[in-house]
N, C-alpha and C positions, 0 to 999 in steps of 0.2 A: 427760882422762875422770873423770867424777865416781866416787868411792867406791862399790865393787860392794856392792849391799845385798839380802837376801833379805825379800821380801814376802807374808805369810800372808794369803788371802782367805777368812775363812770364813764358808762361803755357805750358805744355806736348801737345803733338799730341794726337788725331786728332784736336784739338784746337789750334787756332791761338793766338798770344799774344793779350792783352786789355791795353788802355791806358784810366784810367780815369781823367778828369779834374775835380778836388774835386772845387768847387766855388758855387757862388750865382746863376749860373744856370748848374748845374751839365752835363757833358756831358762824356757818354763813346764812345770809339773808337773801333770798333769790338766788338762783342760778343761770338766767340769761336762756336766750334760743337754745333750740336744740341742735342747729347746726354750728354753734359757737362752743360746744362741749370741752369741747380739748383746750379751747383759749382760757374757758372757766378754770380748769383744772391747773393750767399754768399759771392764770394770775393769783389763785392761791398758794402755790407753790412759790413762786415769785417774792410773796410776802413772806414766807417763813412757815406755810403749816401745808402741809400732805395732806392726800385727801384722808388719807388711812389714820390721820391725828383729828379727823373733823367730828367732831361727836355731835352734830346736829344742824340737820339744814330746815329754815324757817320760811315758808312763803309767805308773802302777805298776800297773796290772794292768786288764782291758778289760771292766768292767762299766758298762753304759750312762750310769749319773752319773758319772762317771771320763774316758770319752773321747767322751761326745755330743757335744762341741764340736771333735771333731778335721775332721769333714768339712768342715764353716764355713772353719775357718781353711787347710785343705790345699787345699780348691776356690777359695778366694778368692784365697790369697795365698802358695800353695805350699810351705807350711811343711813341713817333714820331721819324720817322726813316728817315736820310738825306743819300743820295747816288749820285753819278755822274747822271747827267739826260739821258746819255744813257742806264745806265742800268737801272736806275728807271723806264724806257719807257718797257722793256724787263719784269720786274718784273712783274710792276703793269699790264700787258697784258696778265700774266701768259704765257709766249711765250715758249715753249720746249727748247729752246736753252739758257732761262734763267739760270742764274748760270752754266752753263755749266754741269749742274748735269746730263742730260741724257745721254751726250757723255762720261763723267769721271764715271757715276754709281756712284754719292753722293745723299745720301737724303739731302733734304731741307726742312723743313713744311714751309707753307705758311706765308707770310707778303707783308705788304705793304708801299713803299717808300712815305713818306708824303710829303717832301721837296726836289726839285732837283735841284741838285747842280752844276754849272758851274766853269770854269776858275776863279782865282780872287775873288771868293765870301768869304764873311769874315762872321765867325761864332762867334758872342759873346758869354762868357761864365759869364758876370758879370764885371769881372775885368781881364780878357786878351780878346783878338781878335786874332781866330786863321784863317789865309789864307789857301785858299783851292787851292792847284795847280793842274792842270789836269797833271799827268804824265804817260802817255800811255807806254804799252808794255807789261806787265804782262797780263793785260786784256786793252781792247781799253778805258773803264770808268774809270781806275784806278783814285786814287787820293791822294795825300800827303798832309797834312796841316803841316803849320810852324805858330811858335808863336815867333816872332821877339824882344819881350822884354828877355827873356831868351836863345834865340836864339836856340829852340826846332824844331825838325823836327820830324814826323811821316809818316814814308816811305811806311810803306804795305809790299808788297812782290816785290817794286823794287828793292830792295836789301840788303841782312843782313850781319851783322860783316864778316862773314866769305865765304860768298855764295850770288847765285844770284837768283831771282826767275826764275821757269822753264816758257819758252814759249809756247804759243798754237798755232803752226801757222796755225793750221787749223780752229780755231773758231776765231782768233786774227788776222789772215794774216801773210805771211812769211816777212812782211817789220818790225816785232815784235824787231827784233835788232835793226835797225834804232832808232825806236820809243824809244825802252828803251835807247839807247847811246844819243840822242837828253833829253830824261828827265833829265838823270843825268848830262847833259851839265849845265841844266838850276837850278836843284839845286848846283851844285859845285859854282855857283854865290853867292850864301846865307851865310851868317856869321852862321855858325852851331854849337852850342856846343857839342850838344848831340844829338844822334836820337835813335830814340825805333823803330826795325820794326817789321813784322810780325810772323819774328820765329827767334829761338836765344836770346841771352843774349841783354842788352843794349852796343849800339855802343858807346864807349868812343871818338875814333878817327874819325867821320865821313867823313873827305876829304880822308883819307886813304882807308876807306870802298868804297867811291865811285871810287877813282880811279884804285881800285883793282877790282871792277865790271864791270867798262868803258873796261878795259884792255882784263876783258874777253869775254866781249860782241861782242870785235873788233877780237879778235881772230876767234870766232865764226861764224862772217862774212866769215872770209877764207874756217872754215870747218863746213859748216850747218849740217853736220851727229852729232856733237858733241850736237847740240840743242835739236835734237830727243833723243840722249841716255839722256841726263838730263833731259828731259821730262819724258820718259818711266818711268826710274827709280823713278821717284820721284812720280808720279801718281799712279807706280804698290806699292812703299813703302806706299802710306798712304790709298791705297785698304788694304793690309796686316794690317794695323793699325787698321784701322775701324772696319776690320773682327776678328780682333786678330787673324791672321794667314790664311792660306790655307791648307786645305789637299791635298797629292801629286795628287788624285787620281780626285781631284776636279777642279786644275788648267786651265786644257785644255777647258773644257767646259765653265769656268768663261771667260776668257780672248778672247776665241774665239766670244762669245756675246757682248763684249766691241767695243764700237765705236773708242774710242783711240789707242784701241791695231789695230784695222783692219785697221785705216787710218796710223799709222805708219809704220807697217808691209808692205804692200801695195806700202804707196807712198813715206815716207822716206829712207823705204832700199830695195824696188823692189823684195819683197818678198811675198811668200802666205802667210797669217797668220801662218798655220799650222807649215810651217818651221819657223818662225821666235819664236816660244814659246821656244825652248830648247837653243835657242842663246840668248833670254832677262834671260832666268832663269840661265844661267851659268856667266852673266855679271851680274845680282843680287848679286851671291856668290863671286864672282872675286872681285868684288867694295866693297864688306862689307854690302852693303846694306841691305840686308836678310840671313837667315842662315837657314838652316834645324835641325828642333826637331824631332824627332821621325814619319818623313816622313810629317811633316807639316812644309810650309814655314813661316817663323817669321819674321816681320821687325827688324832690327838692331837698329833702335835709341830708344831714350826712351819715353814710350808711356803709357795713362791711357788706358786701355781697355774698348771700350764702350759696354754698357747693351746689349744682345743679343735681347731682348725684345725691346727695338727701334729700332735694327738697322731692325727689321723684320718689322717695319711699311714700310720701305724704300719709302717713298714720294717723288715725283719728282714734279716739274711743271705742267707737265700734268694732275696731277691728283690735282691740289689745286681747291680747291672749287671756282668757280666765286663771291661767295654772302661773302667770307670773305676778299678778296682783290678784288672787283668789281672795276672797272677802268670808 
């Protein structure tokens, strides 16, 4: 048996990064966005692990860019999926709130969580043991994975090299900031040589990134509106990425039909949703999150456009067939 290795795949939006533990019991952490499922499979094969060999998929959390490939790998290869028990229960019951897909308007194909994880559980890969750490904040069921021998941390969307995960105060609670800080405090006690997050490049100096993330969260405690601005820009940018932009004349209708937009407008900024549209658009342009191209608003972040045919399916948990993920 060749030496075990940890392979990090830095991916373009709309997919999150993936980590493949190549060992006697190969494990894939997160599976990207649904429209990139074939690429997800190809990346594994190029790394020397076929989908049939995959022992387990572990999801750091249930957002569409992290679980989108679950359906393809589970349906075609019978791969077992593991996730935190709270999110597993929502997924397995086809709860409309599962994956926040309805509120965010993000498609997710049906899958079932076979293994429910709890804090301090251990995952065996053959020659390694990954420790499950419950690190809520970005979502209530968010987990990180720690490999103590090589001091490797897989931290999902809790923090990134130069950013932090957006916070969903309407679905995960207004204390998400405090939870995030506590999760960071816990991780700061570990010996971490390198860290891999859900977006961006490998984190070479994890402690500096944790300190920077903690400092930003603490500033947010004093200025809660920054939480909402950060979230709105991230969510709307992801929408523009998924849809490869929006025509100027369709933006108003689209936003007014989104749960996230209605909630942030009314409750975070105390504005009628119609009033918030030009304010959000101005901020997207001012911050450089998006730009106009021939009357079409396009996200500035590098991305790989989803196939229009895939996006047209627009599958949400309320559409999931119970016989596919029956509980």
